[in-house]
N, C-alpha and C positions, 0 to 999 in steps of 0.2 A: 147551133149558134157558132158563128165564126169567131176566131181569135182576133182581138183588136189590141192595139198598142197604146201606151201612154204617150203624151206629147212631151218629149224629153227636153226640147230646146225652149228656153224662156222667150227668145225673140219670136219664135213661131207662135207661142201662146199669145204674145202681144199682137202679132199679125192677125190671129184668129179673133181677138177682141175687136180690133179695128174693123175687120170684115163683118162681124156680127152686128156691130153698132150701125153700120151702113144700112142693114136690113131692118132691125128693130131693137129697141131696148129690152123687150121681153126675151128675145133670143140671146142677147148679150147677158142678161141676168141669169138665164138658164145655165149658160156656160160658166160664168163666174161663180155662181153658187155651187155648181157641181164640182169644179176643180179646187174650190177652197174649203169644202166640207167633206167630200167623199160620200155624200148621201146617195142612196140608190135612186135610180131614175123613177121608179114607182113612187117613192116617198117625195121626191122633188115635184113630180106632177100633181100630187095630191095636196101640196101646200096651199094654204089660204093666206090672205093678207094678214089676218090676225096672228098667224103663227110666227111671223117675222117682223111685224110692225106694231108699235105701241100706240099709234095714232099720230105721233109726231116724229118719231125716230125709229131706226132699225133697232130691234132687240139685240142684246149682247149674245144671247144663247137661243137656239132653236131646240125645242124638245120634241122628240119623235118617239112614239111608243113602238117597241120591238114586238112584232106580231108573234114571234115564236115564244119569247120569254114573258111578254107582258110588261117588261121593264121599260121605263122611260129613259132615253139617252139624250144627253145634252150635246149639241153641236155648236161650236163657237162661230159666230158671224164676225169676221174680221172687217177692217176698215174698207177693203176693196169691195166686199159684199155690201157694206153699209152705204158706200158712195153710189153704187149702181141702183140699189133699192130706193134711196132717196130720190134719185133722178127719175126712175121708172114710176114710182108711186105719186110723184108730184104732177105728172102730166094728165092724170085722169081722176075722176071722182070715184074712189074705190069704196066698197062696202067691206067691213071686216071679214065677212064670210065668202067673199069673192075668191075664186082660184087665182093664185099668183100668176100662173102660166095659162091664162084664159085663152080658149080657142077663139078665133075670129068668127067662127060659124055659129057658136052657141055659148051658153054660160058655163059649160064644162071646161075641163082642162084640155090642153093639146094632147094628142095621142102619142104613144111610144113611137109609132111610125113617123109622125110629124117631127118629134124630137130628133130622131135618127136623121131625117132628111135635112134638118137645120144644121146639125153638127157636121154631117158628111159633106154637104154642099159647101160650107164655109172652109172646111179642110181642103177640099179640092181647089177652091178659089185662091188659097194662100200657098198652094203647091205641095201639100202633104201627099206623098205617094203611098205611105204605109196604110194598112187597113185601119180605118177610124170608125167608131160607132159610139153608142151612148155609154158603154162601159169605159170608153176612153176618159170620160170625166173623172170617174172614181180612180182609175188607174193613174191618171195624171196627178191627182191629189196625193195618192199613196206614194208614188215615185218621188215626187218633190219633197213630201214630208219626210220620207226616209233619208234622203240626201241632205236634209236640213237638220238631222239629228233626232227625229222622233223614233223612239224605240220600236222595233219590229213587233214586239208583243202588244204595244198600244195599237198599231195599225191593224194587227191581226184581229183585235177586239172590235175596232171600228168597222172593219170590212166583214165581220162575222165569219172568219175562217177558223178551221179546226187546228191548223198547225202553222208554224212560222214558215215552213218549207212551202206550203200552199200559198201563203201571202207573197213570198219572194218570187215564186213562179208567176203568180197573177200579175205582179208589178213589172215582170220582165227583168228582174235583178239576178245576176249571176253571182252566187256566193264566192266564186273564185276571183271575181273582179275586185281589185283593190282601188277603190276611189275614196278620197278623203271625205269624211262626213263633217259638216259644219255644225258645231254646237256653239251658238253665239249667246253666251250668258249675258254679256254686255252690262256688267254691274256698273 
């Protein structure tokens, strides 16, 4: 497996969203859900409509069972995810058991390879020269969450890492780098 990077620049993330929207709402949702939750690609691809949609609106939390521990973990679905979900699910008559990222070839989900092609192609289209892959979604989530004040211990738990050093390395964060961290309590 080759090493990939997070997308560090918010303008580049916006450009990726615009590029993905040109291709399909499904592909845009894959990207937006991935960078806003940190969910693994396998879990993303196995999502069904009922996992994220209550029939009229996006759910506030997505619950995914951890295969190793059997524990169910909650993932917050923010307003960005909710907007794209509403737009995506309003275009087609969906069944609750339908895969969210349904393949155009059959009723199953898209493959890992197809998800890679989607992300990689869009990255090239917007001029990203770094190595980009499906792990880029999780890494982008973690990187931006860290710099917005989420504790590394929480990210370590979300990403299923054994140490904070592993999480920092995974996210491409240098401990020696002194960047201000934004903790916006905004009371």
